[in-house]
Each structure stands twice: as structure tokens, then as C-alpha cells.
DRENPA-3360 file (N, C-alpha, C; in nm, 2 decimals, always signed):
BEGIN
1 = MFSIIIII = +0.08/-0.12/+0.01/+0.00/+0.00/+0.00/+0.09/+0.13/+0.00 ~ +0.20/+0.13/+0.08/+0.28/+0.24/+0.09/+0.34/+0.27/-0.05 ~ +0.39/+0.17/-0.12/+0.47/+0.18/-0.24/+0.36/+0.25/-0.34 ~ +0.25/+0.20/-0.34/+0.14/+0.24/-0.43/+0.11/+0.40/-0.42 ~ +0.10/+0.43/-0.29/+0.06/+0.57/-0.26/+0.18/+0.67/-0.30 ~ +0.31/+0.61/-0.27/+0.42/+0.70/-0.31/+0.43/+0.71/-0.46 ~ +0.40/+0.61/-0.54/+0.41/+0.62/-0.68/+0.31/+0.72/-0.74 ~ +0.19/+0.72/-0.67/+0.10/+0.82/-0.72/+0.14/+0.94/-0.69;
9 = ILTTLSCG = +0.20/+0.98/-0.57/+0.25/+1.11/-0.53/+0.35/+1.16/-0.63 ~ +0.45/+1.07/-0.65/+0.57/+1.11/-0.74/+0.51/+1.14/-0.88 ~ +0.42/+1.06/-0.93/+0.37/+1.08/-1.07/+0.30/+1.22/-1.07 ~ +0.20/+1.24/-0.97/+0.14/+1.38/-0.96/+0.24/+1.49/-0.96 ~ +0.35/+1.49/-0.88/+0.44/+1.59/-0.87/+0.52/+1.62/-0.99 ~ +0.54/+1.51/-1.07/+0.63/+1.53/-1.18/+0.56/+1.59/-1.31 ~ +0.44/+1.61/-1.30/+0.36/+1.66/-1.41/+0.34/+1.81/-1.42 ~ +0.42/+1.86/-1.50/+0.39/+2.02/-1.53/+0.42/+2.10/-1.41;
17 = ASEDQEPQ = +0.48/+2.06/-1.30/+0.49/+2.16/-1.19/+0.59/+2.27/-1.21 ~ +0.57/+2.39/-1.17/+0.65/+2.50/-1.18/+0.65/+2.58/-1.06 ~ +0.75/+2.66/-1.04/+0.76/+2.74/-0.92/+0.65/+2.82/-0.89 ~ +0.58/+2.87/-0.98/+0.45/+2.95/-0.98/+0.32/+2.87/-0.97 ~ +0.34/+2.74/-0.97/+0.22/+2.66/-0.96/+0.27/+2.54/-0.85 ~ +0.25/+2.57/-0.74/+0.29/+2.47/-0.63/+0.22/+2.34/-0.66 ~ +0.29/+2.21/-0.66/+0.23/+2.09/-0.69/+0.14/+2.06/-0.57 ~ +0.02/+2.01/-0.62/-0.08/+1.97/-0.53/-0.10/+1.83/-0.50;
25 = IKKEITDV = -0.09/+1.79/-0.36/-0.10/+1.65/-0.32/-0.24/+1.62/-0.30 ~ -0.30/+1.53/-0.39/-0.44/+1.50/-0.38/-0.47/+1.37/-0.31 ~ -0.36/+1.30/-0.28/-0.38/+1.16/-0.20/-0.34/+1.18/-0.07 ~ -0.42/+1.12/+0.02/-0.42/+1.14/+0.17/-0.30/+1.04/+0.20 ~ -0.20/+1.09/+0.26/-0.07/+1.01/+0.30/-0.05/+0.99/+0.45 ~ -0.13/+1.05/+0.53/-0.10/+1.05/+0.67/-0.08/+0.92/+0.73 ~ -0.14/+0.82/+0.68/-0.14/+0.70/+0.72/-0.01/+0.62/+0.71 ~ +0.08/+0.68/+0.61/+0.20/+0.61/+0.58/+0.33/+0.71/+0.61;
33 = LPHDMVFI = +0.31/+0.82/+0.67/+0.41/+0.90/+0.70/+0.49/+0.84/+0.82 ~ +0.63/+0.84/+0.81/+0.71/+0.80/+0.92/+0.68/+0.87/+1.04 ~ +0.70/+0.82/+1.16/+0.66/+0.89/+1.28/+0.73/+1.02/+1.29 ~ +0.66/+1.12/+1.33/+0.73/+1.25/+1.36/+0.80/+1.32/+1.25 ~ +0.75/+1.28/+1.12/+0.82/+1.34/+1.00/+0.70/+1.40/+0.93 ~ +0.74/+1.50/+0.84/+0.65/+1.58/+0.74/+0.68/+1.54/+0.60 ~ +0.57/+1.52/+0.52/+0.61/+1.50/+0.38/+0.62/+1.64/+0.32 ~ +0.73/+1.65/+0.25/+0.76/+1.77/+0.17/+0.75/+1.75/+0.02;
41 = PGGYFTMG = +0.66/+1.83/-0.05/+0.63/+1.80/-0.18/+0.75/+1.83/-0.27 ~ +0.77/+1.76/-0.37/+0.87/+1.80/-0.48/+0.83/+1.92/-0.55 ~ +0.92/+1.99/-0.62/+0.90/+2.09/-0.71/+1.01/+2.19/-0.72 ~ +0.99/+2.30/-0.80/+1.09/+2.40/-0.83/+1.07/+2.52/-0.72 ~ +1.18/+2.57/-0.67/+1.18/+2.68/-0.59/+1.29/+2.77/-0.62 ~ +1.30/+2.89/-0.58/+1.41/+2.97/-0.60/+1.50/+2.97/-0.49 ~ +1.63/+2.93/-0.49/+1.71/+2.90/-0.37/+1.81/+3.02/-0.38 ~ +1.85/+3.05/-0.24/+1.96/+3.16/-0.22/+1.89/+3.31/-0.22;
49 = SDTDDESP = +1.99/+3.40/-0.22/+1.95/+3.53/-0.21/+2.06/+3.62/-0.31 ~ +2.05/+3.73/-0.29/+2.15/+3.82/-0.37/+2.27/+3.88/-0.29 ~ +2.28/+3.82/-0.17/+2.40/+3.87/-0.08/+2.50/+3.75/-0.05 ~ +2.62/+3.79/-0.05/+2.73/+3.71/+0.02/+2.74/+3.57/-0.06 ~ +2.74/+3.47/+0.04/+2.76/+3.33/-0.04/+2.63/+3.27/-0.06 ~ +2.53/+3.35/-0.04/+2.39/+3.30/-0.07/+2.36/+3.33/-0.23 ~ +2.43/+3.39/-0.30/+2.41/+3.43/-0.44/+2.49/+3.34/-0.53 ~ +2.44/+3.33/-0.66/+2.31/+3.40/-0.70/+2.18/+3.32/-0.67;
57 = RHKVWVDP = +2.07/+3.39/-0.68/+1.94/+3.31/-0.66/+1.93/+3.23/-0.79 ~ +1.88/+3.09/-0.76/+1.89/+3.01/-0.88/+1.77/+2.92/-0.86 ~ +1.71/+2.88/-0.97/+1.60/+2.77/-0.97/+1.64/+2.64/-0.95 ~ +1.59/+2.58/-0.86/+1.62/+2.44/-0.81/+1.50/+2.35/-0.81 ~ +1.52/+2.22/-0.86/+1.42/+2.12/-0.84/+1.45/+2.02/-0.73 ~ +1.36/+2.00/-0.63/+1.38/+1.89/-0.54/+1.28/+1.79/-0.54 ~ +1.33/+1.67/-0.54/+1.22/+1.56/-0.55/+1.15/+1.54/-0.41 ~ +1.03/+1.49/-0.40/+0.97/+1.47/-0.27/+1.05/+1.39/-0.16;
65 = FFMDKFEV = +1.03/+1.43/-0.04/+1.11/+1.38/+0.07/+1.04/+1.39/+0.20 ~ +1.08/+1.32/+0.31/+1.02/+1.35/+0.44/+1.13/+1.42/+0.52 ~ +1.08/+1.49/+0.60/+1.16/+1.57/+0.70/+1.12/+1.56/+0.84 ~ +1.22/+1.55/+0.94/+1.17/+1.54/+1.07/+1.09/+1.68/+1.12 ~ +0.99/+1.65/+1.18/+0.90/+1.78/+1.22/+0.97/+1.85/+1.33 ~ +1.05/+1.79/+1.41/+1.14/+1.86/+1.50/+1.28/+1.82/+1.49 ~ +1.37/+1.92/+1.55/+1.51/+1.88/+1.58/+1.52/+1.76/+1.67 ~ +1.63/+1.68/+1.65/+1.65/+1.56/+1.72/+1.67/+1.61/+1.87;
73 = TNHQYKEF = +1.61/+1.55/+1.96/+1.61/+1.58/+2.11/+1.71/+1.49/+2.18 ~ +1.74/+1.55/+2.30/+1.83/+1.48/+2.39/+1.78/+1.34/+2.41 ~ +1.64/+1.32/+2.43/+1.59/+1.20/+2.46/+1.61/+1.09/+2.34 ~ +1.59/+1.15/+2.21/+1.61/+1.06/+2.10/+1.77/+1.02/+2.09 ~ +1.85/+1.12/+2.12/+1.99/+1.10/+2.11/+2.04/+0.99/+2.21 ~ +1.98/+0.99/+2.33/+2.02/+0.92/+2.44/+1.99/+0.77/+2.40 ~ +1.87/+0.75/+2.34/+1.83/+0.62/+2.29/+1.94/+0.56/+2.19 ~ +1.99/+0.64/+2.10/+2.09/+0.61/+2.00/+2.22/+0.57/+2.09;
81 = IEATGHPK = +2.27/+0.65/+2.17/+2.38/+0.63/+2.26/+2.37/+0.49/+2.34 ~ +2.25/+0.46/+2.38/+2.23/+0.33/+2.47/+2.24/+0.22/+2.36 ~ +2.18/+0.23/+2.25/+2.17/+0.13/+2.14/+2.30/+0.10/+2.08 ~ +2.40/+0.19/+2.08/+2.51/+0.18/+1.99/+2.64/+0.19/+2.06 ~ +2.64/+0.26/+2.18/+2.75/+0.29/+2.25/+2.83/+0.42/+2.20 ~ +2.77/+0.50/+2.12/+2.83/+0.61/+2.07/+2.86/+0.71/+2.18 ~ +2.97/+0.78/+2.17/+3.00/+0.88/+2.27/+2.90/+0.98/+2.30 ~ +2.89/+1.02/+2.43/+2.80/+1.13/+2.46/+2.86/+1.27/+2.40;
89 = PPFFNNSD = +2.78/+1.35/+2.36/+2.82/+1.48/+2.33/+2.87/+1.56/+2.44 ~ +2.94/+1.67/+2.44/+3.02/+1.74/+2.55/+2.93/+1.82/+2.64 ~ +2.81/+1.84/+2.60/+2.71/+1.92/+2.68/+2.59/+1.83/+2.73 ~ +2.61/+1.70/+2.72/+2.50/+1.61/+2.76/+2.48/+1.62/+2.90 ~ +2.56/+1.66/+3.00/+2.53/+1.67/+3.14/+2.52/+1.82/+3.18 ~ +2.51/+1.90/+3.09/+2.49/+2.05/+3.12/+2.34/+2.07/+3.15 ~ +2.31/+2.12/+3.27/+2.16/+2.12/+3.30/+2.08/+2.23/+3.23 ~ +2.16/+2.33/+3.17/+2.09/+2.42/+3.09/+2.05/+2.37/+2.94;
97 = LNKSDQPV = +2.11/+2.26/+2.90/+2.09/+2.21/+2.76/+2.06/+2.06/+2.75 ~ +2.03/+2.00/+2.88/+2.02/+1.84/+2.84/+1.88/+1.81/+2.89 ~ +1.78/+1.90/+2.89/+1.64/+1.84/+2.91/+1.60/+1.75/+2.81 ~ +1.52/+1.65/+2.84/+1.49/+1.55/+2.73/+1.43/+1.61/+2.62 ~ +1.35/+1.73/+2.62/+1.28/+1.78/+2.50/+1.35/+1.89/+2.45 ~ +1.47/+1.92/+2.49/+1.56/+2.01/+2.41/+1.63/+1.95/+2.30 ~ +1.67/+2.03/+2.21/+1.75/+1.97/+2.10/+1.89/+1.93/+2.14 ~ +1.93/+1.81/+2.09/+2.06/+1.78/+2.14/+2.17/+1.88/+2.07;
105 = VGVSYYDA = +2.26/+1.91/+2.14/+2.37/+2.01/+2.09/+2.49/+1.94/+2.12 ~ +2.60/+2.01/+2.06/+2.74/+1.95/+2.08/+2.76/+1.84/+1.99 ~ +2.69/+1.82/+1.89/+2.72/+1.71/+1.78/+2.78/+1.75/+1.67 ~ +2.89/+1.68/+1.63/+2.96/+1.71/+1.51/+2.88/+1.66/+1.38 ~ +2.93/+1.69/+1.27/+2.85/+1.64/+1.15/+2.87/+1.49/+1.16 ~ +2.98/+1.43/+1.19/+2.99/+1.28/+1.19/+2.89/+1.23/+1.29 ~ +2.88/+1.28/+1.41/+2.77/+1.24/+1.51/+2.63/+1.24/+1.44 ~ +2.61/+1.36/+1.38/+2.47/+1.36/+1.32/+2.44/+1.27/+1.21;
113 = ASYAKWAG = +2.54/+1.24/+1.13/+2.54/+1.14/+1.02/+2.52/+0.99/+1.08 ~ +2.59/+0.97/+1.18/+2.58/+0.85/+1.25/+2.45/+0.82/+1.31 ~ +2.38/+0.91/+1.39/+2.25/+0.91/+1.43/+2.15/+0.87/+1.32 ~ +2.17/+0.97/+1.20/+2.07/+0.95/+1.10/+2.07/+0.80/+1.04 ~ +2.19/+0.76/+1.03/+2.21/+0.63/+0.96/+2.14/+0.51/+1.06 ~ +2.18/+0.53/+1.18/+2.11/+0.44/+1.29/+1.95/+0.44/+1.28 ~ +1.90/+0.56/+1.27/+1.76/+0.57/+1.27/+1.70/+0.54/+1.13 ~ +1.77/+0.50/+1.03/+1.72/+0.46/+0.90/+1.69/+0.59/+0.81;
121 = KRLPTEAE = +1.75/+0.69/+0.85/+1.73/+0.82/+0.78/+1.87/+0.87/+0.73 ~ +1.87/+1.00/+0.70/+1.99/+1.07/+0.65/+1.99/+1.22/+0.69 ~ +2.09/+1.30/+0.67/+2.09/+1.43/+0.67/+2.03/+1.49/+0.54 ~ +1.95/+1.59/+0.56/+1.90/+1.66/+0.44/+2.01/+1.73/+0.36 ~ +1.99/+1.74/+0.24/+2.08/+1.83/+0.15/+2.05/+1.97/+0.17 ~ +2.15/+2.05/+0.14/+2.11/+2.20/+0.17/+2.00/+2.25/+0.08 ~ +1.98/+2.20/-0.04/+1.86/+2.23/-0.12/+1.72/+2.18/-0.05 ~ +1.73/+2.06/+0.00/+1.61/+2.01/+0.06/+1.58/+2.09/+0.19;
129 = WERAARGG = +1.69/+2.11/+0.27/+1.67/+2.20/+0.39/+1.59/+2.33/+0.36 ~ +1.65/+2.40/+0.26/+1.59/+2.54/+0.22/+1.44/+2.52/+0.16 ~ +1.42/+2.42/+0.09/+1.29/+2.40/+0.03/+1.19/+2.37/+0.15 ~ +1.23/+2.29/+0.26/+1.15/+2.26/+0.36/+1.13/+2.39/+0.45 ~ +1.24/+2.47/+0.47/+1.23/+2.58/+0.55/+1.13/+2.68/+0.50 ~ +1.12/+2.70/+0.36/+1.04/+2.80/+0.30/+0.90/+2.76/+0.30 ~ +0.86/+2.64/+0.33/+0.74/+2.59/+0.36/+0.63/+2.64/+0.23 ~ +0.68/+2.63/+0.12/+0.59/+2.66/+0.00/+0.59/+2.83/-0.03;
137 = LKGKYFPW = +0.63/+2.91/+0.06/+0.63/+3.05/+0.04/+0.73/+3.09/-0.06 ~ +0.72/+3.19/-0.13/+0.80/+3.23/-0.25/+0.87/+3.37/-0.22 ~ +0.99/+3.38/-0.23/+1.06/+3.50/-0.21/+1.06/+3.56/-0.07 ~ +1.03/+3.49/+0.03/+1.03/+3.54/+0.17/+1.15/+3.51/+0.24 ~ +1.17/+3.60/+0.33/+1.30/+3.59/+0.41/+1.30/+3.48/+0.52 ~ +1.21/+3.46/+0.58/+1.19/+3.37/+0.70/+1.09/+3.24/+0.67 ~ +1.09/+3.15/+0.75/+1.01/+3.05/+0.74/+0.85/+3.08/+0.74 ~ +0.82/+3.19/+0.82/+0.68/+3.24/+0.84/+0.66/+3.35/+0.74;
145 = GDKPVTSR = +0.74/+3.41/+0.67/+0.72/+3.52/+0.57/+0.83/+3.63/+0.60 ~ +0.78/+3.75/+0.59/+0.87/+3.87/+0.60/+0.83/+3.95/+0.73 ~ +0.74/+3.90/+0.81/+0.71/+3.97/+0.94/+0.82/+3.98/+1.04 ~ +0.83/+4.06/+1.13/+0.95/+4.06/+1.22/+0.98/+3.93/+1.29 ~ +1.10/+3.92/+1.33/+1.12/+3.79/+1.40/+1.07/+3.77/+1.53 ~ +1.06/+3.89/+1.61/+1.03/+3.88/+1.75/+0.90/+3.78/+1.78 ~ +0.94/+3.68/+1.88/+0.84/+3.59/+1.93/+0.80/+3.49/+1.84 ~ +0.88/+3.47/+1.73/+0.85/+3.37/+1.62/+0.96/+3.26/+1.64;
153 = CNYAPKGS = +1.06/+3.28/+1.71/+1.17/+3.16/+1.71/+1.26/+3.20/+1.84 ~ +1.35/+3.11/+1.86/+1.43/+3.12/+1.98/+1.57/+3.18/+1.93 ~ +1.59/+3.30/+1.95/+1.72/+3.36/+1.91/+1.77/+3.48/+2.01 ~ +1.86/+3.54/+1.99/+1.92/+3.64/+2.10/+1.92/+3.78/+2.05 ~ +1.80/+3.85/+2.02/+1.79/+3.98/+1.97/+1.88/+4.08/+2.05 ~ +1.97/+4.15/+1.98/+2.07/+4.24/+2.04/+2.14/+4.18/+2.16 ~ +2.16/+4.05/+2.16/+2.24/+3.99/+2.26/+2.16/+3.95/+2.38 ~ +2.02/+3.97/+2.38/+1.94/+3.93/+2.50/+1.89/+3.79/+2.47;
161 = KEADGYEH = +1.95/+3.70/+2.56/+1.91/+3.56/+2.53/+1.78/+3.53/+2.59 ~ +1.72/+3.61/+2.68/+1.60/+3.57/+2.74/+1.47/+3.65/+2.68 ~ +1.51/+3.72/+2.57/+1.40/+3.81/+2.52/+1.28/+3.72/+2.46 ~ +1.31/+3.60/+2.42/+1.20/+3.51/+2.35/+1.14/+3.42/+2.46 ~ +1.19/+3.43/+2.59/+1.14/+3.35/+2.69/+1.23/+3.22/+2.72 ~ +1.35/+3.20/+2.65/+1.43/+3.10/+2.67/+1.57/+3.15/+2.68 ~ +1.65/+3.13/+2.79/+1.79/+3.18/+2.80/+1.88/+3.09/+2.71 ~ +1.83/+2.96/+2.71/+1.92/+2.87/+2.64/+1.83/+2.81/+2.52;
169 = TAPVGKFP = +1.87/+2.68/+2.48/+1.78/+2.62/+2.37/+1.65/+2.60/+2.43 ~ +1.55/+2.62/+2.34/+1.40/+2.59/+2.39/+1.36/+2.45/+2.36 ~ +1.27/+2.39/+2.43/+1.22/+2.26/+2.40/+1.16/+2.26/+2.25 ~ +1.18/+2.16/+2.18/+1.14/+2.16/+2.04/+1.00/+2.19/+2.04 ~ +0.94/+2.25/+1.94/+0.80/+2.27/+1.91/+0.73/+2.39/+1.99 ~ +0.81/+2.47/+2.05/+0.75/+2.59/+2.15/+0.72/+2.71/+2.06 ~ +0.75/+2.72/+1.94/+0.72/+2.82/+1.84/+0.64/+2.78/+1.73 ~ +0.56/+2.87/+1.66/+0.47/+2.83/+1.56/+0.54/+2.75/+1.44;
177 = PNNYGLYD = +0.48/+2.65/+1.37/+0.55/+2.58/+1.28/+0.53/+2.67/+1.14 ~ +0.60/+2.62/+1.04/+0.58/+2.69/+0.91/+0.47/+2.62/+0.82 ~ +0.45/+2.66/+0.71/+0.33/+2.61/+0.64/+0.34/+2.45/+0.60 ~ +0.46/+2.40/+0.62/+0.47/+2.26/+0.60/+0.45/+2.17/+0.73 ~ +0.45/+2.25/+0.84/+0.43/+2.18/+0.98/+0.56/+2.15/+1.04 ~ +0.66/+2.22/+1.00/+0.80/+2.20/+1.05/+0.84/+2.31/+1.17 ~ +0.89/+2.26/+1.27/+0.91/+2.35/+1.38/+1.06/+2.38/+1.39 ~ +1.07/+2.51/+1.44/+1.22/+2.56/+1.47/+1.31/+2.56/+1.36;
185 = MAGNVWEW = +1.26/+2.59/+1.23/+1.35/+2.61/+1.11/+1.43/+2.73/+1.11 ~ +1.39/+2.81/+1.21/+1.48/+2.94/+1.23/+1.50/+2.94/+1.38 ~ +1.63/+2.96/+1.41/+1.67/+2.97/+1.56/+1.69/+2.83/+1.62 ~ +1.70/+2.83/+1.76/+1.72/+2.71/+1.85/+1.85/+2.65/+1.82 ~ +1.88/+2.58/+1.71/+2.02/+2.52/+1.69/+2.03/+2.54/+1.53 ~ +2.17/+2.56/+1.50/+2.20/+2.56/+1.36/+2.20/+2.40/+1.34 ~ +2.16/+2.36/+1.21/+2.13/+2.23/+1.17/+2.22/+2.19/+1.06 ~ +2.30/+2.06/+1.08/+2.39/+2.02/+0.98/+2.31/+1.97/+0.87;
193 = CQDFYDTE = +2.37/+1.99/+0.75/+2.32/+1.95/+0.63/+2.42/+1.84/+0.56 ~ +2.39/+1.77/+0.47/+2.48/+1.67/+0.41/+2.59/+1.73/+0.33 ~ +2.58/+1.85/+0.27/+2.66/+1.92/+0.17/+2.80/+1.95/+0.23 ~ +2.89/+1.94/+0.15/+3.01/+2.03/+0.15/+2.99/+2.16/+0.13 ~ +3.06/+2.25/+0.20/+3.05/+2.39/+0.17/+3.13/+2.46/+0.07 ~ +3.08/+2.54/-0.02/+3.17/+2.62/-0.13/+3.09/+2.75/-0.15 ~ +3.16/+2.86/-0.13/+3.10/+2.99/-0.16/+3.06/+3.00/-0.30 ~ +3.13/+2.92/-0.40/+3.08/+2.94/-0.53/+3.00/+2.84/-0.59;
201 = YYKTSPVK = +2.95/+2.76/-0.51/+2.87/+2.65/-0.56/+2.75/+2.68/-0.64 ~ +2.68/+2.78/-0.59/+2.55/+2.83/-0.64/+2.57/+2.87/-0.79 ~ +2.69/+2.90/-0.83/+2.71/+2.95/-0.96/+2.71/+2.84/-1.08 ~ +2.73/+2.72/-1.01/+2.75/+2.62/-1.10/+2.66/+2.50/-1.06 ~ +2.57/+2.52/-0.96/+2.47/+2.41/-0.90/+2.39/+2.36/-1.02 ~ +2.37/+2.22/-1.03/+2.27/+2.17/-1.12/+2.12/+2.21/-1.07 ~ +2.03/+2.21/-1.17/+1.90/+2.24/-1.13/+1.82/+2.13/-1.07 ~ +1.86/+2.01/-1.10/+1.77/+1.89/-1.05/+1.84/+1.84/-0.92;
209 = NPLGPDSG = +1.80/+1.84/-0.80/+1.86/+1.77/-0.69/+2.00/+1.80/-0.65 ~ +2.04/+1.92/-0.64/+2.17/+1.94/-0.61/+2.22/+1.88/-0.49 ~ +2.34/+1.81/-0.49/+2.40/+1.76/-0.38/+2.52/+1.81/-0.31 ~ +2.55/+1.94/-0.36/+2.66/+2.01/-0.31/+2.79/+1.96/-0.38 ~ +2.91/+2.03/-0.35/+3.04/+1.99/-0.41/+3.08/+1.84/-0.39 ~ +3.16/+1.79/-0.48/+3.19/+1.66/-0.45/+3.30/+1.64/-0.34 ~ +3.35/+1.74/-0.29/+3.45/+1.73/-0.19/+3.47/+1.87/-0.12 ~ +3.54/+1.87/-0.01/+3.56/+2.01/+0.07/+3.62/+1.97/+0.21;
217 = YTRVLRGG = +3.63/+2.09/+0.27/+3.70/+2.07/+0.40/+3.60/+2.11/+0.51 ~ +3.49/+2.17/+0.46/+3.38/+2.22/+0.56/+3.25/+2.17/+0.51 ~ +3.15/+2.17/+0.61/+3.02/+2.13/+0.58/+2.91/+2.25/+0.60 ~ +2.79/+2.23/+0.56/+2.70/+2.34/+0.56/+2.61/+2.31/+0.69 ~ +2.57/+2.43/+0.76/+2.46/+2.42/+0.85/+2.37/+2.53/+0.82 ~ +2.25/+2.52/+0.87/+2.14/+2.60/+0.83/+2.05/+2.64/+0.96 ~ +1.99/+2.77/+0.95/+1.87/+2.79/+1.04/+1.91/+2.89/+1.16 ~ +2.02/+2.92/+1.18/+2.07/+3.01/+1.30/+2.05/+2.94/+1.43;
225 = SWLSINPK = +2.06/+3.00/+1.53/+2.06/+2.94/+1.67/+2.00/+3.02/+1.79 ~ +1.99/+2.98/+1.91/+1.96/+3.05/+2.02/+2.05/+3.17/+2.05 ~ +2.17/+3.15/+2.01/+2.26/+3.27/+2.03/+2.28/+3.36/+1.90 ~ +2.20/+3.35/+1.80/+2.20/+3.43/+1.69/+2.15/+3.58/+1.72 ~ +2.25/+3.68/+1.72/+2.22/+3.81/+1.75/+2.14/+3.89/+1.63 ~ +2.18/+3.86/+1.52/+2.15/+3.92/+1.39/+2.04/+3.84/+1.33 ~ +1.91/+3.90/+1.29/+1.82/+3.81/+1.23/+1.85/+3.76/+1.09 ~ +1.95/+3.83/+1.04/+2.00/+3.77/+0.90/+2.05/+3.62/+0.91;
233 = YLKCSSRL = +2.09/+3.57/+1.03/+2.11/+3.43/+1.03/+2.00/+3.35/+1.03 ~ +1.88/+3.40/+1.05/+1.76/+3.32/+1.06/+1.68/+3.30/+0.93 ~ +1.74/+3.38/+0.84/+1.68/+3.36/+0.69/+1.68/+3.22/+0.65 ~ +1.58/+3.19/+0.56/+1.58/+3.07/+0.50/+1.70/+3.04/+0.42 ~ +1.76/+3.15/+0.36/+1.87/+3.12/+0.26/+2.00/+3.13/+0.33 ~ +2.01/+3.17/+0.46/+2.14/+3.19/+0.53/+2.22/+3.06/+0.55 ~ +2.35/+3.07/+0.54/+2.44/+2.95/+0.53/+2.55/+2.98/+0.63 ~ +2.60/+2.87/+0.69/+2.71/+2.87/+0.78/+2.81/+2.75/+0.74;
241 = ELKPFVQD = +2.93/+2.78/+0.74/+3.03/+2.68/+0.70/+3.10/+2.64/+0.84 ~ +3.13/+2.51/+0.85/+3.19/+2.45/+0.97/+3.27/+2.34/+0.95 ~ +3.38/+2.32/+1.02/+3.46/+2.19/+1.01/+3.38/+2.09/+1.07 ~ +3.37/+1.98/+1.00/+3.29/+1.87/+1.04/+3.30/+1.80/+1.18 ~ +3.42/+1.82/+1.24/+3.44/+1.76/+1.37/+3.41/+1.85/+1.48 ~ +3.36/+1.98/+1.45/+3.34/+2.07/+1.56/+3.21/+2.03/+1.65 ~ +3.22/+2.04/+1.77/+3.10/+2.01/+1.86/+3.09/+2.13/+1.95 ~ +2.98/+2.20/+1.94/+2.95/+2.32/+2.02/+2.81/+2.33/+2.06;
249 = RYYGFRCA = +2.78/+2.42/+2.15/+2.63/+2.43/+2.21/+2.54/+2.50/+2.12 ~ +2.58/+2.53/+2.00/+2.49/+2.60/+1.90/+2.45/+2.51/+1.79 ~ +2.50/+2.39/+1.79/+2.49/+2.29/+1.66/+2.42/+2.17/+1.70 ~ +2.31/+2.15/+1.61/+2.23/+2.02/+1.63/+2.18/+1.99/+1.49 ~ +2.07/+1.91/+1.47/+2.04/+1.86/+1.33/+1.89/+1.81/+1.35 ~ +1.85/+1.79/+1.24/+1.73/+1.71/+1.21/+1.76/+1.61/+1.09 ~ +1.67/+1.50/+1.06/+1.69/+1.41/+0.96/+1.59/+1.43/+0.86 ~ +1.62/+1.38/+0.74/+1.54/+1.35/+0.63/+1.53/+1.21/+0.58;
257 = KTP = +1.44/+1.18/+0.49/+1.43/+1.03/+0.45/+1.36/+1.04/+0.31 ~ +1.42/+0.96/+0.22/+1.37/+0.95/+0.09/+1.25/+0.85/+0.09 ~ +1.13/+0.88/+0.02/+1.01/+0.79/+0.02/+1.06/+0.66/-0.05;
% end
């Protein structure tokens, strides 16, 4: 039954979809969604912006996929540790950051990829992440649109960590979701993506399902964090490069899955 539904969806999405005509999902799929994941429809969207390493804006097609509704929590990561013997992240005993419903932090790219593999998932590509963050909105700065950031996500406006009600990471799902039903796509923790980082990649990126450069020394993170002072880091198009072995209190992740 699952395979039949997915085939119908993929066929529907592949027929005549354009950026100005959002693909419509006419088949109910809630019964086959993986637990706590959201179905992200395939289609074209405009990726990037006109500034810095986010340029140029370019048209991208992304196939349908599933995305975790929430960032991976300490509770989920603890189950992974207990099942595999994987080392604990450095902030796992920090009482400010280790509540069961807070996003796990202090995970490297390799830690995140290992968890995703164990869970039967993977890290999202940078293009998938931005497609999901935009929630079907076109040309908007943030996952909710262009309205001010205040009270819409966990960040540190003008250095004030408690302005949004949380001095550190917020429990996942405390702020409104975007149009796809995804929570915390801006703020809370920077999220690891699958791609290597390259400032020039957008100039040569393929249109269909870009996977990022073939090699590199750093990886991409998206979304901003609870310590982001400037709202520009919370934009759907904002990119961060980081060495893949770095573990710090600002970095976490969520997973994706191919239907």
C-alpha cells in the first residue's frame, strides 16, 4: 500500500509543476508518514539570495522527501547512545541544555550522520533543507514570511538571550510551525546538512536535486541558533560553514528520508 501511494504522489508531482504553480497533493498520505516526519512535496523553488555566499538566486528542483518535524532531541539521542555505545556529546550533562525535550547540541557532522544512519534516515541536502524551511512561500526571508522575527523563534535579539522566553535552547516545538508543519526551522540550533560547503557552488549548481560539491573541508549548517544576535542568520537562505568535527552548544540537526 505504501509503495502504491508514493508512486501516485511522485507521478502527480512530476507532471507540469512549476515554481509559480505549487504541486498539489491529492492523495491522503498521513497513514504512511514515518513517525514525527512531514511530507515535503517536490517541485521548483528559488534558492539563495542576492547577498554574500547565498548568491546568485537560482532555480532548483527537489524531489519529494520526508523531513523530521522537530530537531533531534536529547531523549532521542540518548536512545541512540544506549543502543550503539556512541560517545556522549560534550554538553550532555549540562543542566541548561540537557532536558529531554531540548534539541541535542554539541554534535559534530559525523555524530549527526551516524545518528541518522542508525535511525534509518539521512541528513538533508542543503537544497532540501531550504525547500522545507520556505514552506511553499515564494521570495520570503523567513519560514513564516517577512514579518518581524520577535516571538517567532528562539534567538538572541541584540544579545538578549531571554527576550524570547528562553535563555538557552528551547524545548522543540515551542514556536509556531511553518506552512509545511516543521518547527524551529529558524533559531534554536544550527542544523547540519549533508553538503560540503563552497562559496561559489551556487554559480554552477545543477537544477535538479543538487547535492553540493563533490569534496571539501567544511560542511553546511542552516537555520541560525539561540545565540544568533542578527536576524539575517535566521533567513531561509542563510548559510554557515563549519569543520565537520566541531562540537559546540549551537549545533544540532534534524533528519530527512527518501520515500
